[in-house]
PQR file of N, CA, C, O and H, with PARSE charges and radii, in Angstrom:
ATOM      1  N   MET A   1      -8.207 -14.444  10.057 -0.4000 1.5000
ATOM      2  CA  MET A   1      -7.330 -13.830   9.087 -0.0000 2.0000
ATOM      3  C   MET A   1      -6.445 -12.791   9.770  0.5500 1.7000
ATOM      4  O   MET A   1      -6.862 -12.108  10.706 -0.5500 1.4000
ATOM      5  N   LYS A   2      -5.235 -12.696   9.284 -0.4000 1.5000
ATOM      6  CA  LYS A   2      -4.264 -11.767   9.863 -0.0000 2.0000
ATOM      7  C   LYS A   2      -4.267 -10.454   9.077  0.5500 1.7000
ATOM      8  O   LYS A   2      -4.421 -10.451   7.856 -0.5500 1.4000
ATOM      9  H   LYS A   2      -4.896 -13.251   8.524  0.4000 1.0000
ATOM     10  N   ALA A   3      -4.097  -9.348   9.790 -0.4000 1.5000
ATOM     11  CA  ALA A   3      -4.052  -8.030   9.150 -0.0000 2.0000
ATOM     12  C   ALA A   3      -2.832  -7.947   8.233  0.5500 1.7000
ATOM     13  O   ALA A   3      -1.763  -8.444   8.588 -0.5500 1.4000
ATOM     14  H   ALA A   3      -3.972  -9.350  10.782  0.4000 1.0000
ATOM     15  N   PRO A   4      -2.974  -7.327   7.064 -0.5600 1.5000
ATOM     16  CA  PRO A   4      -1.827  -7.173   6.167  0.2800 2.0000
ATOM     17  C   PRO A   4      -0.807  -6.196   6.753  0.5500 1.7000
ATOM     18  O   PRO A   4      -1.169  -5.264   7.472 -0.5500 1.4000
ATOM     19  N   THR A   5       0.450  -6.416   6.443 -0.4000 1.5000
ATOM     20  CA  THR A   5       1.504  -5.521   6.915 -0.0000 2.0000
ATOM     21  C   THR A   5       1.478  -4.228   6.098  0.5500 1.7000
ATOM     22  O   THR A   5       0.962  -4.206   4.980 -0.5500 1.4000
ATOM     23  H   THR A   5       0.744  -7.173   5.859  0.4000 1.0000
ATOM     24  N   PRO A   6       2.037  -3.152   6.659 -0.5600 1.5000
ATOM     25  CA  PRO A   6       2.131  -1.903   5.887  0.2800 2.0000
ATOM     26  C   PRO A   6       2.848  -2.113   4.546  0.5500 1.7000
ATOM     27  O   PRO A   6       2.445  -1.550   3.528 -0.5500 1.4000
ATOM     28  N   ARG A   7       3.895  -2.915   4.553 -0.4000 1.5000
ATOM     29  CA  ARG A   7       4.629  -3.204   3.314 -0.0000 2.0000
ATOM     30  C   ARG A   7       3.743  -3.902   2.285  0.5500 1.7000
ATOM     31  O   ARG A   7       3.775  -3.562   1.102 -0.5500 1.4000
ATOM     32  H   ARG A   7       4.222  -3.372   5.380  0.4000 1.0000
ATOM     33  N   ALA A   8       2.955  -4.876   2.733 -0.4000 1.5000
ATOM     34  CA  ALA A   8       2.064  -5.592   1.826 -0.0000 2.0000
ATOM     35  C   ALA A   8       1.000  -4.658   1.250  0.5500 1.7000
ATOM     36  O   ALA A   8       0.627  -4.779   0.083 -0.5500 1.4000
ATOM     37  H   ALA A   8       2.929  -5.152   3.694  0.4000 1.0000
ATOM     38  N   ILE A   9       0.519  -3.739   2.062 -0.4000 1.5000
ATOM     39  CA  ILE A   9      -0.487  -2.780   1.609 -0.0000 2.0000
ATOM     40  C   ILE A   9       0.098  -1.884   0.522  0.5500 1.7000
ATOM     41  O   ILE A   9      -0.517  -1.672  -0.522 -0.5500 1.4000
ATOM     42  H   ILE A   9       0.822  -3.640   3.010  0.4000 1.0000
ATOM     43  N   LYS A  10       1.293  -1.363   0.782 -0.4000 1.5000
ATOM     44  CA  LYS A  10       1.940  -0.496  -0.209 -0.0000 2.0000
ATOM     45  C   LYS A  10       2.251  -1.258  -1.485  0.5500 1.7000
ATOM     46  O   LYS A  10       2.057  -0.737  -2.583 -0.5500 1.4000
ATOM     47  H   LYS A  10       1.793  -1.535   1.631  0.4000 1.0000
ATOM     48  N   MET A  11       2.731  -2.483  -1.350 -0.4000 1.5000
ATOM     49  CA  MET A  11       3.057  -3.276  -2.528 -0.0000 2.0000
ATOM     50  C   MET A  11       1.822  -3.553  -3.381  0.5500 1.7000
ATOM     51  O   MET A  11       1.891  -3.507  -4.609 -0.5500 1.4000
ATOM     52  H   MET A  11       2.888  -2.906  -0.458  0.4000 1.0000
ATOM     53  N   ALA A  12       0.695  -3.840  -2.735 -0.4000 1.5000
ATOM     54  CA  ALA A  12      -0.540  -4.090  -3.474 -0.0000 2.0000
ATOM     55  C   ALA A  12      -0.979  -2.830  -4.223  0.5500 1.7000
ATOM     56  O   ALA A  12      -1.403  -2.895  -5.377 -0.5500 1.4000
ATOM     57  H   ALA A  12       0.639  -3.877  -1.737  0.4000 1.0000
ATOM     58  N   ARG A  13      -0.871  -1.697  -3.553 -0.4000 1.5000
ATOM     59  CA  ARG A  13      -1.263  -0.432  -4.193 -0.0000 2.0000
ATOM     60  C   ARG A  13      -0.354  -0.090  -5.364  0.5500 1.7000
ATOM     61  O   ARG A  13      -0.835   0.270  -6.439 -0.5500 1.4000
ATOM     62  H   ARG A  13      -0.527  -1.644  -2.616  0.4000 1.0000
ATOM     63  N   THR A  14       0.939  -0.199  -5.166 -0.4000 1.5000
ATOM     64  CA  THR A  14       1.865   0.160  -6.243 -0.0000 2.0000
ATOM     65  C   THR A  14       1.778  -0.830  -7.399  0.5500 1.7000
ATOM     66  O   THR A  14       1.950  -0.446  -8.556 -0.5500 1.4000
ATOM     67  H   THR A  14       1.329  -0.491  -4.293  0.4000 1.0000
ATOM     68  N   ALA A  15       1.513  -2.092  -7.102 -0.4000 1.5000
ATOM     69  CA  ALA A  15       1.331  -3.082  -8.167 -0.0000 2.0000
ATOM     70  C   ALA A  15       0.117  -2.732  -9.029  0.5500 1.7000
ATOM     71  O   ALA A  15       0.098  -2.988 -10.233 -0.5500 1.4000
ATOM     72  H   ALA A  15       1.373  -2.404  -6.162  0.4000 1.0000
ATOM     73  N   ALA A  16      -0.894  -2.141  -8.387 -0.4000 1.5000
ATOM     74  CA  ALA A  16      -2.098  -1.726  -9.115 -0.0000 2.0000
ATOM     75  C   ALA A  16      -1.911  -0.365  -9.792  0.5500 1.7000
ATOM     76  O   ALA A  16      -2.792   0.111 -10.507 -0.5500 1.4000
ATOM     77  H   ALA A  16      -0.878  -1.933  -7.409  0.4000 1.0000
ATOM     78  N   LYS A  17      -0.739   0.257  -9.552 -0.4000 1.5000
ATOM     79  CA  LYS A  17      -0.420   1.561 -10.145 -0.0000 2.0000
ATOM     80  C   LYS A  17      -1.433   2.636  -9.758  0.5500 1.7000
ATOM     81  O   LYS A  17      -1.921   3.394 -10.596 -0.5500 1.4000
ATOM     82  H   LYS A  17      -0.023  -0.130  -8.971  0.4000 1.0000
ATOM     83  N   LEU A  18      -1.732   2.673  -8.455 -0.4000 1.5000
ATOM     84  CA  LEU A  18      -2.697   3.638  -7.934 -0.0000 2.0000
ATOM     85  C   LEU A  18      -2.039   4.517  -6.878  0.5500 1.7000
ATOM     86  O   LEU A  18      -1.133   4.084  -6.166 -0.5500 1.4000
ATOM     87  H   LEU A  18      -1.336   2.056  -7.775  0.4000 1.0000
ATOM     88  N   SER A  19      -2.509   5.756  -6.789 -0.4000 1.5000
ATOM     89  CA  SER A  19      -2.089   6.637  -5.698 -0.0000 2.0000
ATOM     90  C   SER A  19      -2.827   6.197  -4.438  0.5500 1.7000
ATOM     91  O   SER A  19      -3.755   5.391  -4.502 -0.5500 1.4000
ATOM     92  H   SER A  19      -3.244   6.108  -7.368  0.4000 1.0000
ATOM     93  N   MET A  20      -2.408   6.731  -3.295 -0.4000 1.5000
ATOM     94  CA  MET A  20      -3.120   6.417  -2.053 -0.0000 2.0000
ATOM     95  C   MET A  20      -4.577   6.853  -2.142  0.5500 1.7000
ATOM     96  O   MET A  20      -5.476   6.135  -1.706 -0.5500 1.4000
ATOM     97  H   MET A  20      -1.654   7.386  -3.243  0.4000 1.0000
ATOM     98  N   ALA A  21      -4.803   8.028  -2.707 -0.4000 1.5000
ATOM     99  CA  ALA A  21      -6.175   8.539  -2.830 -0.0000 2.0000
ATOM    100  C   ALA A  21      -7.019   7.631  -3.725  0.5500 1.7000
ATOM    101  O   ALA A  21      -8.170   7.338  -3.403 -0.5500 1.4000
ATOM    102  H   ALA A  21      -4.072   8.611  -3.061  0.4000 1.0000
ATOM    103  N   GLN A  22      -6.454   7.190  -4.837 -0.4000 1.5000
ATOM    104  CA  GLN A  22      -7.193   6.313  -5.754 -0.0000 2.0000
ATOM    105  C   GLN A  22      -7.488   4.971  -5.105  0.5500 1.7000
ATOM    106  O   GLN A  22      -8.594   4.444  -5.229 -0.5500 1.4000
ATOM    107  H   GLN A  22      -5.519   7.429  -5.098  0.4000 1.0000
ATOM    108  N   ALA A  23      -6.496   4.418  -4.411 -0.4000 1.5000
ATOM    109  CA  ALA A  23      -6.677   3.127  -3.747 -0.0000 2.0000
ATOM    110  C   ALA A  23      -7.752   3.217  -2.674  0.5500 1.7000
ATOM    111  O   ALA A  23      -8.615   2.345  -2.570 -0.5500 1.4000
ATOM    112  H   ALA A  23      -5.598   4.846  -4.310  0.4000 1.0000
ATOM    113  N   ALA A  24      -7.692   4.273  -1.883 -0.4000 1.5000
ATOM    114  CA  ALA A  24      -8.668   4.456  -0.813 -0.0000 2.0000
ATOM    115  C   ALA A  24     -10.077   4.621  -1.373  0.5500 1.7000
ATOM    116  O   ALA A  24     -11.032   4.033  -0.865 -0.5500 1.4000
ATOM    117  H   ALA A  24      -6.991   4.982  -1.968  0.4000 1.0000
ATOM    118  N   GLU A  25     -10.193   5.423  -2.421 -0.4000 1.5000
ATOM    119  CA  GLU A  25     -11.506   5.658  -3.030 -0.0000 2.0000
ATOM    120  C   GLU A  25     -12.110   4.363  -3.567  0.5500 1.7000
ATOM    121  O   GLU A  25     -13.325   4.173  -3.522 -0.5500 1.4000
ATOM    122  H   GLU A  25      -9.417   5.901  -2.834  0.4000 1.0000
ATOM    123  N   LEU A  26     -11.270   3.490  -4.065 -0.4000 1.5000
ATOM    124  CA  LEU A  26     -11.725   2.221  -4.630 -0.0000 2.0000
ATOM    125  C   LEU A  26     -12.511   1.395  -3.618  0.5500 1.7000
ATOM    126  O   LEU A  26     -13.434   0.667  -3.983 -0.5500 1.4000
ATOM    127  H   LEU A  26     -10.283   3.645  -4.102  0.4000 1.0000
ATOM    128  N   ILE A  27     -12.132   1.516  -2.325 -0.4000 1.5000
ATOM    129  CA  ILE A  27     -12.812   0.735  -1.294 -0.0000 2.0000
ATOM    130  C   ILE A  27     -13.635   1.597  -0.334  0.5500 1.7000
ATOM    131  O   ILE A  27     -14.082   1.125   0.712 -0.5500 1.4000
ATOM    132  H   ILE A  27     -11.383   2.108  -2.029  0.4000 1.0000
ATOM    133  N   GLY A  28     -13.829   2.870  -0.703 -0.4000 1.5000
ATOM    134  CA  GLY A  28     -14.708   3.733   0.078 -0.0000 2.0000
ATOM    135  C   GLY A  28     -14.082   4.349   1.319  0.5500 1.7000
ATOM    136  O   GLY A  28     -14.784   4.642   2.287 -0.5500 1.4000
ATOM    137  H   GLY A  28     -13.466   3.254  -1.552  0.4000 1.0000
ATOM    138  N   TYR A  29     -12.774   4.546   1.300 -0.4000 1.5000
ATOM    139  CA  TYR A  29     -12.082   5.166   2.427 -0.0000 2.0000
ATOM    140  C   TYR A  29     -11.365   6.428   1.961  0.5500 1.7000
ATOM    141  O   TYR A  29     -11.337   6.737   0.769 -0.5500 1.4000
ATOM    142  H   TYR A  29     -12.204   4.308   0.514  0.4000 1.0000
ATOM    143  N   THR A  30     -10.785   7.153   2.916 -0.4000 1.5000
ATOM    144  CA  THR A  30     -10.076   8.389   2.587 -0.0000 2.0000
ATOM    145  C   THR A  30      -8.594   8.112   2.361  0.5500 1.7000
ATOM    146  O   THR A  30      -8.066   7.075   2.763 -0.5500 1.4000
ATOM    147  H   THR A  30     -10.808   6.903   3.884  0.4000 1.0000
ATOM    148  N   ARG A  31      -7.936   9.074   1.704 -0.4000 1.5000
ATOM    149  CA  ARG A  31      -6.500   8.976   1.500 -0.0000 2.0000
ATOM    150  C   ARG A  31      -5.787   8.937   2.847  0.5500 1.7000
ATOM    151  O   ARG A  31      -4.783   8.241   2.992 -0.5500 1.4000
ATOM    152  H   ARG A  31      -8.365   9.917   1.378  0.4000 1.0000
ATOM    153  N   PHE A  32      -6.287   9.668   3.824 -0.4000 1.5000
ATOM    154  CA  PHE A  32      -5.673   9.682   5.149 -0.0000 2.0000
ATOM    155  C   PHE A  32      -5.730   8.302   5.799  0.5500 1.7000
ATOM    156  O   PHE A  32      -4.761   7.869   6.422 -0.5500 1.4000
ATOM    157  H   PHE A  32      -7.103  10.234   3.706  0.4000 1.0000
ATOM    158  N   ALA A  33      -6.849   7.617   5.659 -0.4000 1.5000
ATOM    159  CA  ALA A  33      -6.956   6.256   6.205 -0.0000 2.0000
ATOM    160  C   ALA A  33      -5.929   5.352   5.546  0.5500 1.7000
ATOM    161  O   ALA A  33      -5.246   4.577   6.217 -0.5500 1.4000
ATOM    162  H   ALA A  33      -7.637   7.968   5.153  0.4000 1.0000
ATOM    163  N   TRP A  34      -5.825   5.457   4.221 -0.4000 1.5000
ATOM    164  CA  TRP A  34      -4.857   4.622   3.500 -0.0000 2.0000
ATOM    165  C   TRP A  34      -3.438   4.936   3.977  0.5500 1.7000
ATOM    166  O   TRP A  34      -2.646   4.025   4.215 -0.5500 1.4000
ATOM    167  H   TRP A  34      -6.380   6.086   3.676  0.4000 1.0000
ATOM    168  N   PHE A  35      -3.122   6.208   4.116 -0.4000 1.5000
ATOM    169  CA  PHE A  35      -1.807   6.629   4.600 -0.0000 2.0000
ATOM    170  C   PHE A  35      -1.496   5.971   5.941  0.5500 1.7000
ATOM    171  O   PHE A  35      -0.393   5.465   6.146 -0.5500 1.4000
ATOM    172  H   PHE A  35      -3.766   6.948   3.923  0.4000 1.0000
ATOM    173  N   ARG A  36      -2.451   5.976   6.838 -0.4000 1.5000
ATOM    174  CA  ARG A  36      -2.243   5.400   8.169 -0.0000 2.0000
ATOM    175  C   ARG A  36      -2.029   3.896   8.100  0.5500 1.7000
ATOM    176  O   ARG A  36      -1.271   3.349   8.901 -0.5500 1.4000
ATOM    177  H   ARG A  36      -3.347   6.387   6.672  0.4000 1.0000
ATOM    178  N   TRP A  37      -2.675   3.219   7.169 -0.4000 1.5000
ATOM    179  CA  TRP A  37      -2.429   1.781   7.000 -0.0000 2.0000
ATOM    180  C   TRP A  37      -1.011   1.547   6.496  0.5500 1.7000
ATOM    181  O   TRP A  37      -0.319   0.646   6.970 -0.5500 1.4000
ATOM    182  H   TRP A  37      -3.291   3.663   6.519  0.4000 1.0000
ATOM    183  N   GLU A  38      -0.582   2.357   5.538 -0.4000 1.5000
ATOM    184  CA  GLU A  38       0.761   2.180   4.976 -0.0000 2.0000
ATOM    185  C   GLU A  38       1.861   2.587   5.944  0.5500 1.7000
ATOM    186  O   GLU A  38       2.948   2.009   5.910 -0.5500 1.4000
ATOM    187  H   GLU A  38      -1.144   3.089   5.153  0.4000 1.0000
ATOM    188  N   ASP A  39       1.612   3.560   6.800 -0.4000 1.5000
ATOM    189  CA  ASP A  39       2.673   3.963   7.726 -0.0000 2.0000
ATOM    190  C   ASP A  39       2.648   3.139   9.018  0.5500 1.7000
ATOM    191  O   ASP A  39       3.515   3.303   9.876 -0.5500 1.4000
ATOM    192  H   ASP A  39       0.729   4.029   6.828  0.4000 1.0000
ATOM    193  N   GLY A  40       1.667   2.263   9.154 -0.4000 1.5000
ATOM    194  CA  GLY A  40       1.618   1.352  10.287 -0.0000 2.0000
ATOM    195  C   GLY A  40       0.967   1.901  11.544  0.5500 1.7000
ATOM    196  O   GLY A  40       0.977   1.239  12.581 -0.5500 1.4000
ATOM    197  H   GLY A  40       0.963   2.130   8.457  0.4000 1.0000
ATOM    198  N   SER A  41       0.398   3.108  11.471 -0.4000 1.5000
ATOM    199  CA  SER A  41      -0.241   3.657  12.668 -0.0000 2.0000
ATOM    200  C   SER A  41      -1.632   3.058  12.910  0.5500 1.7000
ATOM    201  O   SER A  41      -2.182   3.184  14.004 -0.5500 1.4000
ATOM    202  H   SER A  41       0.390   3.646  10.628  0.4000 1.0000
ATOM    203  N   ARG A  42      -2.184   2.420  11.905 -0.4000 1.5000
ATOM    204  CA  ARG A  42      -3.461   1.685  12.022 -0.0000 2.0000
ATOM    205  C   ARG A  42      -3.343   0.386  11.246  0.5500 1.7000
ATOM    206  O   ARG A  42      -2.634   0.308  10.242 -0.5500 1.4000
ATOM    207  H   ARG A  42      -1.737   2.318  11.017  0.4000 1.0000
ATOM    208  N   GLU A  43      -4.049  -0.637  11.723 -0.4000 1.5000
ATOM    209  CA  GLU A  43      -4.087  -1.902  10.997 -0.0000 2.0000
ATOM    210  C   GLU A  43      -5.250  -1.893  10.011  0.5500 1.7000
ATOM    211  O   GLU A  43      -6.354  -1.453  10.331 -0.5500 1.4000
ATOM    212  H   GLU A  43      -4.625  -0.574  12.538  0.4000 1.0000
ATOM    213  N   MET A  44      -4.981  -2.381   8.827 -0.4000 1.5000
ATOM    214  CA  MET A  44      -6.048  -2.548   7.832 -0.0000 2.0000
ATOM    215  C   MET A  44      -6.737  -3.891   8.104  0.5500 1.7000
ATOM    216  O   MET A  44      -6.074  -4.904   8.326 -0.5500 1.4000
ATOM    217  H   MET A  44      -4.084  -2.739   8.567  0.4000 1.0000
ATOM    218  N   ARG A  45      -8.049  -3.886   8.084 -0.4000 1.5000
ATOM    219  CA  ARG A  45      -8.777  -5.149   8.246 -0.0000 2.0000
ATOM    220  C   ARG A  45      -8.468  -6.053   7.048  0.5500 1.7000
ATOM    221  O   ARG A  45      -8.407  -5.575   5.915 -0.5500 1.4000
ATOM    222  H   ARG A  45      -8.588  -3.063   7.903  0.4000 1.0000
ATOM    223  N   PRO A  46      -8.276  -7.339   7.286 -0.5600 1.5000
ATOM    224  CA  PRO A  46      -7.961  -8.261   6.192  0.2800 2.0000
ATOM    225  C   PRO A  46      -9.010  -8.263   5.080  0.5500 1.7000
ATOM    226  O   PRO A  46      -8.670  -8.401   3.905 -0.5500 1.4000
ATOM    227  N   ASP A  47     -10.283  -8.110   5.448 -0.4000 1.5000
ATOM    228  CA  ASP A  47     -11.329  -8.116   4.421 -0.0000 2.0000
ATOM    229  C   ASP A  47     -11.220  -6.905   3.498  0.5500 1.7000
ATOM    230  O   ASP A  47     -11.601  -6.983   2.330 -0.5500 1.4000
ATOM    231  H   ASP A  47     -10.560  -7.998   6.402  0.4000 1.0000
ATOM    232  N   LEU A  48     -10.706  -5.792   4.010 -0.4000 1.5000
ATOM    233  CA  LEU A  48     -10.530  -4.610   3.154 -0.0000 2.0000
ATOM    234  C   LEU A  48      -9.419  -4.828   2.142  0.5500 1.7000
ATOM    235  O   LEU A  48      -9.511  -4.364   1.005 -0.5500 1.4000
ATOM    236  H   LEU A  48     -10.397  -5.729   4.959  0.4000 1.0000
ATOM    237  N   MET A  49      -8.366  -5.533   2.551 -0.4000 1.5000
ATOM    238  CA  MET A  49      -7.296  -5.847   1.604 -0.0000 2.0000
ATOM    239  C   MET A  49      -7.824  -6.746   0.492  0.5500 1.7000
ATOM    240  O   MET A  49      -7.500  -6.546  -0.678 -0.5500 1.4000
ATOM    241  H   MET A  49      -8.292  -5.910   3.474  0.4000 1.0000
ATOM    242  N   GLU A  50      -8.621  -7.714   0.848 -0.4000 1.5000
ATOM    243  CA  GLU A  50      -9.199  -8.604  -0.161 -0.0000 2.0000
ATOM    244  C   GLU A  50     -10.112  -7.823  -1.107  0.5500 1.7000
ATOM    245  O   GLU A  50     -10.086  -8.029  -2.320 -0.5500 1.4000
ATOM    246  H   GLU A  50      -8.885  -7.877   1.799  0.4000 1.0000
ATOM    247  N   LEU A  51     -10.908  -6.935  -0.543 -0.4000 1.5000
ATOM    248  CA  LEU A  51     -11.788  -6.099  -1.361 -0.0000 2.0000
ATOM    249  C   LEU A  51     -10.958  -5.236  -2.306  0.5500 1.7000
ATOM    250  O   LEU A  51     -11.272  -5.129  -3.491 -0.5500 1.4000
ATOM    251  H   LEU A  51     -10.929  -6.768   0.443  0.4000 1.0000
ATOM    252  N   PHE A  52      -9.897  -4.619  -1.780 -0.4000 1.5000
ATOM    253  CA  PHE A  52      -9.042  -3.794  -2.618 -0.0000 2.0000
ATOM    254  C   PHE A  52      -8.449  -4.605  -3.767  0.5500 1.7000
ATOM    255  O   PHE A  52      -8.490  -4.174  -4.919 -0.5500 1.4000
ATOM    256  H   PHE A  52      -9.642  -4.706  -0.817  0.4000 1.0000
ATOM    257  N   LYS A  53      -7.909  -5.757  -3.461 -0.4000 1.5000
ATOM    258  CA  LYS A  53      -7.295  -6.583  -4.506 -0.0000 2.0000
ATOM    259  C   LYS A  53      -8.304  -6.944  -5.593  0.5500 1.7000
ATOM    260  O   LYS A  53      -7.989  -6.902  -6.782 -0.5500 1.4000
ATOM    261  H   LYS A  53      -7.875  -6.107  -2.525  0.4000 1.0000
ATOM    262  N   GLN A  54      -9.507  -7.296  -5.178 -0.4000 1.5000
ATOM    263  CA  GLN A  54     -10.543  -7.665  -6.143 -0.0000 2.0000
ATOM    264  C   GLN A  54     -10.926  -6.470  -7.016  0.5500 1.7000
ATOM    265  O   GLN A  54     -10.998  -6.592  -8.239 -0.5500 1.4000
ATOM    266  H   GLN A  54      -9.763  -7.330  -4.212  0.4000 1.0000
ATOM    267  N   LYS A  55     -11.168  -5.334  -6.400 -0.4000 1.5000
ATOM    268  CA  LYS A  55     -11.576  -4.153  -7.165 -0.0000 2.0000
ATOM    269  C   LYS A  55     -10.451  -3.655  -8.058  0.5500 1.7000
ATOM    270  O   LYS A  55     -10.706  -3.222  -9.182 -0.5500 1.4000
ATOM    271  H   LYS A  55     -11.110  -5.235  -5.406  0.4000 1.0000
ATOM    272  N   ALA A  56      -9.216  -3.707  -7.582 -0.4000 1.5000
ATOM    273  CA  ALA A  56      -8.083  -3.263  -8.399 -0.0000 2.0000
ATOM    274  C   ALA A  56      -7.920  -4.186  -9.602  0.5500 1.7000
ATOM    275  O   ALA A  56      -7.607  -3.733 -10.702 -0.5500 1.4000
ATOM    276  H   ALA A  56      -9.009  -4.059  -6.670  0.4000 1.0000
ATOM    277  N   LYS A  57      -8.131  -5.465  -9.389 -0.4000 1.5000
ATOM    278  CA  LYS A  57      -8.026  -6.434 -10.484 -0.0000 2.0000
ATOM    279  C   LYS A  57      -9.106  -6.187 -11.529  0.5500 1.7000
ATOM    280  O   LYS A  57      -8.850  -6.260 -12.731 -0.5500 1.4000
ATOM    281  H   LYS A  57      -8.386  -5.833  -8.495  0.4000 1.0000
ATOM    282  N   GLU A  58     -10.301  -5.897 -11.064 -0.4000 1.5000
ATOM    283  CA  GLU A  58     -11.409  -5.592 -11.983 -0.0000 2.0000
ATOM    284  C   GLU A  58     -11.154  -4.313 -12.760  0.5500 1.7000
ATOM    285  O   GLU A  58     -11.511  -4.196 -13.932 -0.5500 1.4000
ATOM    286  H   GLU A  58     -10.509  -5.837 -10.088  0.4000 1.0000
ATOM    287  N   GLY A  59     -10.521  -3.342 -12.075 -0.4000 1.5000
ATOM    288  CA  GLY A  59     -10.310  -2.032 -12.675 -0.0000 2.0000
ATOM    289  C   GLY A  59      -9.225  -1.969 -13.720  0.5500 1.7000
ATOM    290  O   GLY A  59      -9.387  -1.309 -14.746 -0.5500 1.4000
ATOM    291  H   GLY A  59     -10.231  -3.437 -11.123  0.4000 1.0000
ATOM    292  N   ASN A  60      -8.075  -2.671 -13.465 -0.4000 1.5000
ATOM    293  CA  ASN A  60      -6.989  -2.539 -14.427 -0.0000 2.0000
ATOM    294  C   ASN A  60      -6.211  -3.822 -14.691  0.5500 1.7000
ATOM    295  O   ASN A  60      -5.305  -3.833 -15.524 -0.5500 1.4000
ATOM    296  H   ASN A  60      -7.943  -3.207 -12.631  0.4000 1.0000
ATOM    297  N   GLY A  61      -6.546  -4.883 -14.006 -0.4000 1.5000
ATOM    298  CA  GLY A  61      -5.902  -6.153 -14.288 -0.0000 2.0000
ATOM    299  C   GLY A  61      -4.461  -6.259 -13.840  0.5500 1.7000
ATOM    300  O   GLY A  61      -3.784  -7.226 -14.191 -0.5500 1.4000
ATOM    301  H   GLY A  61      -7.282  -4.874 -13.329  0.4000 1.0000
ATOM    302  N   ASN A  62      -3.960  -5.277 -13.060 -0.4000 1.5000
ATOM    303  CA  ASN A  62      -2.566  -5.314 -12.644 -0.0000 2.0000
ATOM    304  C   ASN A  62      -2.352  -5.737 -11.205  0.5500 1.7000
ATOM    305  O   ASN A  62      -1.209  -5.964 -10.810 -0.5500 1.4000
ATOM    306  H   ASN A  62      -4.510  -4.492 -12.776  0.4000 1.0000
ATOM    307  N   ALA A  63      -3.386  -5.853 -10.416 -0.4000 1.5000
ATOM    308  CA  ALA A  63      -3.208  -6.201  -9.001 -0.0000 2.0000
ATOM    309  C   ALA A  63      -2.822  -7.658  -8.848  0.5500 1.7000
ATOM    310  O   ALA A  63      -3.187  -8.506  -9.661 -0.5500 1.4000
ATOM    311  H   ALA A  63      -4.315  -5.669 -10.737  0.4000 1.0000
ATOM    312  N   THR A  64      -2.079  -7.929  -7.793 -0.4000 1.5000
ATOM    313  CA  THR A  64      -1.661  -9.308  -7.519 -0.0000 2.0000
ATOM    314  C   THR A  64      -2.385  -9.862  -6.335  0.5500 1.7000
ATOM    315  O   THR A  64      -2.161 -11.012  -5.956 -0.5500 1.4000
ATOM    316  H   THR A  64      -1.783  -7.240  -7.132  0.4000 1.0000
TER
END
C-alpha cells in the first residue's frame, strides 16, 4: 500500500469536518503528528488512513 499524500490526508479530515486535534485523537495520535502528515514532513502509514476513514465514518457518517 502507498502512503497517502498530504492533500489526501487533509481532504479526508475536512470531509469528516474534524480539526487536526480531533482527527488525531480519533486514531490515538497527537495534533502535532497530524500536522506533520498534512504538511508533508512525515508520511502517514496507509493503515492509519484506513483506520481514520473507518472511525470517522462510524462517528459522523461524513467521511469518504
